[in-house]
C-alpha positions in Angstrom: 15.3 21.3 -7.3 11.5 21.4 -7.3 9.8 17.9 -7.3 6.5 19.5 -8.3 7.9 20.9 -11.5 9.1 19.1 -14.7 12.7 18.1 -14.9 13.4 17.3 -11.2 14.5 13.7 -11.8 17.1 14.7 -14.4 18.4 17.4 -12.1 18.6 15.0 -9.1 20.4 12.3 -11.2 22.9 14.8 -12.5 24.0 15.7 -8.9 27.2 13.7 -8.8 27.9 14.5 -5.1 24.5 13.2 -4.2 24.9 10.1 -6.3 28.3 9.3 -4.7 26.8 9.7 -1.3 24.0 7.3 -2.2 26.6 4.8 -3.5 28.5 4.9 -0.2 25.5 3.6 1.9 25.4 -0.1 2.8 22.2 -2.0 2.4 21.1 -2.3 6.1 21.9 1.4 6.9 20.0 2.4 3.8 16.8 0.5 4.9 17.2 2.0 8.4 17.4 5.5 6.8 14.3 4.8 4.8 12.5 3.9 8.0 13.7 6.9 10.1 12.7 9.2 7.2 9.2 7.9 7.5 9.1 6.3 4.1 8.4 2.8 5.4 5.6 4.2 7.6 4.0 6.2 4.8 4.6 9.5 6.6 7.6 11.2 4.9 9.2 13.7 7.3 12.6 14.1 5.7 14.7 13.0 2.8 16.4 9.7 3.3 19.6 10.2 5.4 19.2 13.9 5.0 20.9 13.5 1.6 19.0 16.6 0.5 18.2 19.4 3.0 15.4 21.7 2.1 12.8 22.9 4.6 10.5 24.0 1.8 9.6 20.6 0.5 6.0 19.4 1.1 5.4 15.9 2.5 4.4 14.8 -1.0 7.6 16.2 -2.5 9.7 14.4 0.1 7.9 11.2 -0.6 8.6 11.6 -4.4 12.3 12.1 -3.7 12.5 9.2 -1.2 10.7 6.9 -3.7 13.1 7.8 -6.5 16.2 7.4 -4.3 14.9 4.0 -3.2 14.4 3.0 -6.8 17.9 4.3 -7.7 19.6 2.6 -4.8 18.0 -0.7 -5.6 19.1 -0.3 -9.2 22.6 0.6 -8.1 23.2 -2.4 -5.8 21.7 -4.7 -8.5 24.6 -3.9 -10.8 22.2 -3.6 -13.7 23.7 -2.3 -17.0 20.4 -1.1 -18.4 19.4 2.5 -18.3 17.9 3.3 -14.8 14.9 5.4 -16.0 14.0 2.8 -18.7 14.3 0.0 -16.2 11.8 1.5 -13.8 9.4 2.3 -16.6 9.8 -1.3 -17.9 9.0 -2.5 -14.4 5.7 -0.7 -14.3 4.9 -1.7 -17.9 5.3 -5.3 -17.0 3.0 -4.9 -14.0 0.6 -3.2 -16.3 0.7 -6.3 -18.6 -1.0 -8.3 -15.9 -3.9 -6.0 -15.4 -4.9 -2.5 -16.6 -3.9 0.1 -14.1 -4.2 3.8 -13.9 -0.7 4.0 -15.4 -2.1 2.7 -18.7 -2.6 6.2 -20.3 1.0 7.0 -19.6 2.8 3.9 -20.6 2.4 4.5 -24.3 4.6 7.5 -24.1 8.3 7.5 -25.0 10.5 6.3 -22.1 12.0 9.4 -20.5 12.6 11.1 -17.2 9.5 13.1 -17.8 7.4 9.9 -18.1 8.9 8.6 -14.9 8.0 11.8 -13.2 4.4 11.3 -14.2 4.4 7.7 -13.0 5.8 8.6 -9.6 3.4 11.6 -9.3 0.4 9.4 -10.1 1.6 6.5 -7.9 2.0 8.8 -4.9 -0.5 11.6 -5.4 -3.4 9.6 -7.0 -5.9 12.4 -7.0 -5.9 15.3 -4.6 -9.6 16.0 -5.3 -10.7 12.5 -4.3 -8.3 10.9 -1.9 -8.1 12.1 1.7 -4.5 12.8 2.3 -4.2 11.2 5.7 -5.7 8.0 4.2 -3.3 8.4 1.2 -0.3 8.5 3.5 -1.3 5.7 5.8 -2.5 3.1 3.2 -1.2 3.8 -0.2 2.2 5.4 0.7 2.8 2.9 3.5 2.8 0.2 0.8 5.2 2.0 -1.6 8.0 -0.2 -0.4 6.3 -3.2 -2.0 7.0 -1.5 -5.3 10.7 -1.3 -4.4 10.8 -5.0 -3.4 9.1 -6.0 -6.6 11.5 -3.8 -8.6 14.4 -5.6 -6.9 13.0 -9.0 -8.0 12.4 -7.6 -11.5 16.0 -6.5 -11.8 17.3 -9.9 -10.6 15.0 -12.0 -12.9 14.4 -9.5 -15.7 10.7 -10.1 -15.1 8.1 -9.8 -12.4 5.4 -12.3 -11.9 1.9 -11.5 -10.8 2.1 -14.3 -8.3 5.1 -12.6 -6.5 3.1 -9.5 -5.9 0.0 -11.3 -4.9 1.8 -13.7 -2.5 3.7 -10.8 -0.8 0.5 -8.7 -0.4 -1.2 -11.8 1.0 1.6 -12.3 3.5 1.3 -8.7 4.7 -2.4 -9.1 5.2 -2.2 -12.3 7.1 0.7 -11.1 9.4 -1.1 -7.8 10.1 -4.2 -9.7 11.1 -2.0 -11.9 13.4 -0.5 -8.7 14.9 -3.9 -7.2 15.5 -5.2 -10.4 17.1 -2.2 -10.4 19.4 -3.8 -7.5 21.3 -5.3 -8.7 24.6 -7.6 -5.8 24.9 -9.1 -4.7 21.6 -11.0 -1.5 21.0 -14.1 -1.3 18.8 -11.8 0.0 16.0 -9.4 -2.8 16.5 -12.3 -5.2 15.9 -13.5 -3.2 12.9 -10.0 -3.3 11.3 -9.7 -7.0 12.0 -13.1 -7.5 10.4 -12.1 -5.4 7.4 -9.0 -7.5 6.9 -10.9 -10.7 7.2 -13.5 -9.6 4.6 -10.9 -8.4 2.2 -9.0 -11.7 2.4 -12.3 -13.5 1.7 -13.0 -11.4 -1.3 -9.5 -11.3 -2.6 -8.6 -15.0 -2.4 -10.5 -18.2 -2.6 -8.6 -19.4 0.5 -7.0 -17.3 3.2 -3.3 -18.1 3.4 -2.1 -19.4 6.8 0.5 -17.7 9.0 3.0 -20.5 8.0 2.4 -19.9 4.3 2.8 -16.1 4.8 6.2 -16.7 6.5 7.2 -19.0 3.7 6.5 -16.3 1.1 9.1 -14.0 2.7 12.4 -14.8 1.0 14.9 -11.9 1.5 16.2 -9.9 4.5 14.7 -6.7 3.0 11.2 -8.4 2.9 11.7 -9.6 6.5 12.7 -6.1 7.8 9.7 -4.6 6.1 7.2 -7.2 7.4 8.4 -6.7 11.0 8.0 -2.9 10.6 4.5 -3.3 9.2 3.6 -5.6 12.1 5.0 -3.0 14.5 2.8 -0.4 12.9 -0.3 -2.6 13.4 0.4 -3.3 17.1 1.3 0.4 17.7 -2.3 1.5 16.8 -3.1 2.3 20.4 0.2 4.2 20.9 1.9 1.5 22.9 3.2 -2.0 22.3 2.2 -4.2 25.3 4.0 -7.3 26.5 1.7 -9.7 24.6 2.3 -7.8 21.4 6.0 -7.8 22.1 5.8 -11.5 22.5 4.1 -11.9 19.2 6.6 -9.6 17.5 9.6 -11.5 18.9 8.1 -14.8 17.7 7.5 -13.2 14.3 11.1 -12.1 14.2 12.2 -15.7 15.1 10.0 -17.1 12.3 11.5 -14.6 9.9 15.0 -15.6 11.0 15.7 -12.1 12.2 18.2 -11.4 15.0 16.3 -10.4 18.2 18.2 -7.0 18.1 16.5 -6.3 14.7 13.1 -6.9 16.3 13.8 -4.7 19.3 15.2 -2.0 16.9 12.0 -2.1 14.9 9.8 -1.7 18.0 12.1 1.1 19.3 12.1 2.8 15.8 8.3 3.1 15.6 8.1 4.4 19.2 10.8 7.0 18.6 9.4 8.0 15.2 5.8 8.6 16.2 6.8 10.3 19.5 9.3 12.6 17.8 7.0 13.5 14.8 3.6 13.3 16.3 2.8 17.0 15.7 3.8 16.7 12.0 1.7 13.7 11.2 -2.0 14.5 10.7 -2.9 10.9 11.4 -1.7 11.1 15.0 -2.9 14.6 15.8 -6.2 13.6 17.4 -7.0 9.9 16.7 -5.1 6.7 16.9 -4.0 5.0 13.7 -6.7 2.3 13.7 -9.6 4.8 14.1 -8.2 7.0 11.3 -7.7 4.0 9.0 -11.3 2.8 9.4 -12.9 6.2 9.3 -11.0 7.4 6.3 -11.5 4.2 4.4 -15.3 4.5 4.7 -15.3 8.2 3.9 -13.0 7.8 0.9 -15.0 4.9 -0.6 -18.3 6.8 -0.1 -16.8 9.8 -1.9 -15.5 7.7 -4.8 -18.8 5.9 -5.3 -20.7 9.1 -5.0 -18.6 10.9 -7.6 -18.7 8.0 -10.0 -22.3 6.9 -9.3 -23.7 7.3 -12.8 -20.9 5.5 -14.6 -20.9 2.8 -11.9 -24.6 2.3 -12.0 -24.4 1.8 -15.8 -21.6 -0.6 -15.6 -23.3 -2.6 -12.8 -26.5 -2.9 -14.7 -24.7 -4.1 -17.8 -23.1 -6.8 -15.7 -26.1 -9.1 -15.2 -24.2 -11.9 -13.4 -22.7 -9.4 -10.9 -26.1 -7.8 -10.2 -27.5 -11.3 -9.5 -24.7 -12.0 -7.1 -24.9 -8.7 -5.3 -28.6 -9.2 -4.9 -28.0 -12.6 -3.4 -25.4 -11.1 -1.0 -28.2 -9.0 0.7 -30.0 -12.1 1.8 -27.4 -14.8 2.3 -23.6 -15.3 2.4 -22.0 -16.0 -1.0 -20.0 -19.1 -1.6 -16.3 -18.9 -2.2 -16.7 -19.2 -6.0 -19.4 -16.5 -5.9 -17.2 -14.2 -3.8 -14.4 -14.6 -6.2 -16.7 -13.7 -9.2 -17.8 -10.6 -7.4 -14.2 -9.6 -6.7 -13.1 -10.2 -10.3 -16.0 -8.5 -11.9 -15.9 -5.5 -9.7 -12.2 -5.1 -10.4 -12.9 -5.3 -14.2 -15.4 -2.5 -13.8 -12.9 -0.4 -11.8 -10.3 -0.8 -14.6 -12.7 1.2 -16.8 -13.2 4.1 -14.4 -9.9 5.9 -13.8 -10.7 7.4 -10.4 -11.6 3.9 -9.1 -8.2 2.5 -10.0 -7.0 2.9 -6.4 -8.6 -0.5 -5.8 -6.0 -2.1 -8.2 -3.1 -0.7 -6.1 -1.3 -2.7 -3.3 -3.8 -2.7 -0.4 -6.7 -1.7 -2.6 -8.5 -5.0 -2.1 -8.8 -4.1 1.6 -11.5 -1.7 0.5 -13.7 -4.1 -1.5 -16.0 -5.1 1.4 -16.7 -1.4 2.1 -17.4 -0.9 -1.6 -19.9 -3.8 -1.5 -21.5 -2.3 1.6 -22.2 1.0 -0.2 -23.1 -0.3 -3.7 -26.7 -1.2 -2.9 -27.4 2.5 -2.1 -26.7 3.2 -5.8 -29.2 0.7 -7.1 -33.1 0.7 -7.4 -35.0 0.1 -4.2 -36.1 -3.4 -5.4 -32.5 -4.4 -5.2 -32.4 -3.5 -1.6 -35.7 -4.9 -0.3 -34.1 -7.4 1.9 -31.4 -5.2 3.3 -31.5 -4.5 7.0 -30.0 -1.1 8.0 -27.6 -1.4 11.0 
């Protein structure tokens, strides 16, 4: 099987021995296998549970296989009678109904394994010529499990609401910020990341949701397991989880109604995973996670804006209200209503530029403050008269 060639999904689903092995796994062990494979952390080292052994797979190919197996397992335990491939395509189609995404050019095609292959490739790969791979793994692929959780809800209700996705992403953002703030000694990059999250919350929502509201949004055991693992990732940014961070994580586990053993297992899991696979993960080869996150975010946004500068300039100039608001933002803080307008109008522009569609993915709103920082450099000098270079 070659996940980089056409027909790999059909071949995988035809492997009855593999399918039977997947069916035999209980829910909790399956999630633990997802985590130990690196899928939850966005750094896929091996196929879930070593269900498929092949040393020739690239990290991207392993990620594709793990993503498909996670979808299939979720479909299997749901007891759904609909066709599996059709149901995943229907799921992405319904998400697409809420806002135009970079899947839009695909979703008019006939439902087939080939179409699902294209969707998975686009969801994981995005664009090799634009997206820095280490950034891709850490941000986009670390959030792939949100698709799986949303798909589970879709199968249960036969629909997926926009509010479910927004609320869950907001909970991730708030809890990650709480985890980062639990650090007693914060590096410059910790402060930079906290600032980035704070700004993204300000631009994404009229009101930042509270910790209590974030906890209230978490409804299922799978969501709780994922949240505690994401929080462990945030605290592990300096390669160690200190006693204050452990205290926060234990309290988070209590608030999520998780057994203390689950919390300790999550902390141990991330320590073991990164210690064992450090040499295989580009992210950890020379920098800590937080530094790589912040550096690569800025580099990627700069590259995206640069490569789309002419189209973006034209779109910005045609949006007179947005231009006025961006001009105001260089001399004073915008009000909450103005910030929301900037956010909404920027996202409308990004919908029309395919390679900027990353900002519509889970976690993409985290990058909006960096976008706004770099946009003035695209525009006439008169726009930037009051800007102070830092």
